[in-house]
C-alpha positions in Angstrom: 0.0 0.0 0.0 2.8 2.4 0.8 4.4 1.8 -2.6 1.2 2.5 -4.4 0.7 5.8 -2.6 4.3 6.9 -2.5 6.2 5.5 -5.5 10.0 5.6 -5.6 11.7 8.9 -6.7 13.5 7.2 -9.6 10.2 6.2 -11.2 8.9 9.8 -10.8 12.0 11.3 -12.4 11.6 9.2 -15.5 7.8 9.7 -15.7 6.5 11.6 -18.8 4.0 13.4 -16.6 6.8 15.0 -14.6 8.7 16.0 -17.7 5.7 18.0 -18.9 5.7 20.0 -15.6 9.4 20.9 -15.9 10.1 23.8 -18.4 12.6 22.9 -21.1 15.6 25.0 -21.9 15.6 26.7 -25.3 17.4 24.6 -27.9 20.8 25.9 -28.9 21.5 26.6 -32.5 24.0 24.5 -34.4 25.4 27.4 -36.5 28.6 27.5 -34.4 28.4 31.2 -33.6 27.6 33.0 -30.4 24.1 34.1 -31.3 22.5 35.8 -28.3 25.5 35.1 -26.1 27.5 38.0 -24.8 31.0 36.9 -24.2 33.3 38.7 -21.8 35.6 41.2 -23.4 39.3 41.1 -23.1 41.1 43.7 -21.0 41.3 47.0 -22.8 38.4 46.0 -25.2 35.1 47.8 -24.9 31.9 47.6 -26.8 30.9 51.3 -26.4 32.7 54.5 -25.6 30.6 54.8 -22.4 32.2 51.6 -21.1 35.6 53.2 -21.6 34.5 56.2 -19.6 33.2 53.9 -16.8 36.5 52.1 -16.7 38.5 55.3 -16.4 36.1 56.8 -13.8 35.2 59.8 -15.8 31.9 61.1 -17.1 32.0 61.5 -20.9 29.7 61.8 -23.8 28.1 58.5 -24.5 29.0 57.8 -28.1 28.9 54.4 -29.9 32.3 52.9 -30.7 31.7 52.9 -34.5 30.7 56.6 -34.5 33.7 57.5 -32.4 36.0 55.6 -34.8 34.5 57.5 -37.7 35.2 60.8 -36.1 38.7 59.9 -35.1 39.4 58.5 -38.6 38.2 61.7 -40.3 40.4 63.7 -38.0 43.4 61.6 -38.9 42.6 62.0 -42.6 42.6 65.8 -42.1 45.9 65.7 -40.3 47.4 63.6 -43.2 46.2 66.2 -45.6 47.8 69.0 -43.7 51.1 67.1 -43.5 51.0 66.5 -47.2 50.4 70.2 -47.7 53.4 71.0 -45.5 55.6 68.6 -47.5 54.6 70.3 -50.8 55.0 73.8 -49.4 58.4 72.8 -47.9 59.6 71.5 -51.2 58.6 74.8 -52.9 60.4 76.7 -50.2 63.5 74.6 -50.7 63.5 75.0 -54.5 63.2 78.7 -54.2 66.0 78.8 -51.6 63.8 80.6 -49.2 64.5 78.4 -46.2 66.9 80.7 -44.4 65.3 84.0 -45.1 63.8 84.2 -41.6 66.9 84.1 -39.4 64.8 84.3 -36.1 62.3 81.6 -35.3 59.9 81.6 -32.3 57.1 79.1 -31.8 54.6 81.7 -30.5 55.9 85.2 -30.4 56.9 87.3 -33.4 54.4 85.7 -35.7 53.4 89.0 -37.2 55.2 89.9 -40.5 56.9 93.3 -40.9 54.5 96.1 -41.8 56.6 99.2 -42.3 59.6 99.9 -44.5 61.9 100.3 -41.5 60.9 96.9 -40.2 61.6 95.3 -43.6 65.0 96.9 -43.7 65.8 95.7 -40.2 64.8 92.2 -41.2 66.9 92.4 -44.4 69.9 93.5 -42.4 69.6 90.5 -40.2 69.6 88.3 -43.3 72.7 90.0 -44.7 74.7 88.8 -41.7 74.4 85.1 -42.7 76.6 83.2 -45.2 73.7 82.5 -47.5 73.5 86.2 -48.4 77.2 86.7 -48.5 77.9 83.7 -50.7 74.8 83.2 -52.8 72.5 86.2 -52.7 74.9 89.1 -52.2 73.2 91.1 -55.0 69.6 90.5 -53.7 67.3 93.5 -53.5 64.8 94.2 -50.8 61.9 93.2 -53.1 63.5 89.8 -53.8 64.1 89.4 -50.1 60.4 90.0 -49.3 59.4 87.2 -51.7 61.6 84.5 -50.1 60.7 85.8 -46.7 57.0 85.3 -47.3 57.6 81.9 -48.7 59.4 80.8 -45.5 56.8 82.6 -43.4 53.9 80.7 -45.0 55.7 77.5 -44.5 56.2 78.1 -40.8 52.7 79.3 -40.3 51.4 76.1 -42.0 53.6 74.1 -39.7 51.9 75.8 -36.7 48.5 74.9 -38.3 49.5 71.3 -38.6 50.5 71.2 -34.9 47.2 72.8 -33.8 45.1 70.6 -36.0 46.7 67.5 -34.4 47.3 68.4 -30.7 44.0 70.2 -29.9 41.6 67.5 -31.2 43.8 64.8 -29.8 43.5 66.3 -26.3 39.7 66.7 -26.8 39.3 63.0 -27.9 41.5 61.8 -25.1 39.5 63.7 -22.5 36.1 62.5 -23.9 37.3 58.9 -23.8 37.0 58.4 -27.6 40.5 56.8 -28.0 41.2 53.2 -27.2 44.2 52.1 -25.3 46.2 51.2 -28.4 45.3 54.5 -30.1 46.4 56.5 -27.1 49.9 55.2 -27.5 50.0 56.0 -31.2 48.6 59.5 -30.5 51.3 60.2 -27.9 54.0 59.0 -30.2 52.8 61.2 -33.1 52.4 64.1 -30.7 56.0 63.8 -29.7 57.1 63.8 -33.3 55.1 67.0 -34.0 56.6 68.8 -31.0 60.1 67.5 -31.7 60.3 68.2 -35.5 60.5 72.0 -35.2 63.7 72.2 -33.0 65.3 69.4 -35.1 64.5 71.2 -38.3 65.9 74.5 -37.1 69.0 72.8 -35.7 69.7 71.1 -39.0 69.7 74.4 -40.7 
């Protein structure tokens, strides 16, 4: 009587009636991919830019990773264009032998060109003290000096523009968390080259 009222547990587990009461798990697909399964990301890998900001502990603008990559990619393309322009302008400056017309070079101050005749004469007198004038251009006039001076001036101002077009957006993207860990290293390396090329260029002259 006890066995009829209380059957063994093994028989209940294998019973089809009990299987109907237990919910079945959803069948897994056999496609071999991780459909619907979110795998943990590797260190330094983030699915969205907001996750980067959460890892760094900063509040940033929530921007999808793909959108941030497009913005950074366009910025790098613009920087490449400015560098190509600097190379072309530098070649023209070299071909016209205008590279040493500006004897003084300062990164920030004295960016304004001479405006009066006296200022042009003072600048020309500085140039006359250098071997390039004494050996190659000893018969150069003030009008010819103005031409090569403006060529070198435009080249150096373009170089400043290249530096600003790179450093300012790089600092902005870095602060907003739009750069991955690997990209940060590349940005720092290129920033060092941008800051280092001007003293090296002037020293080589």
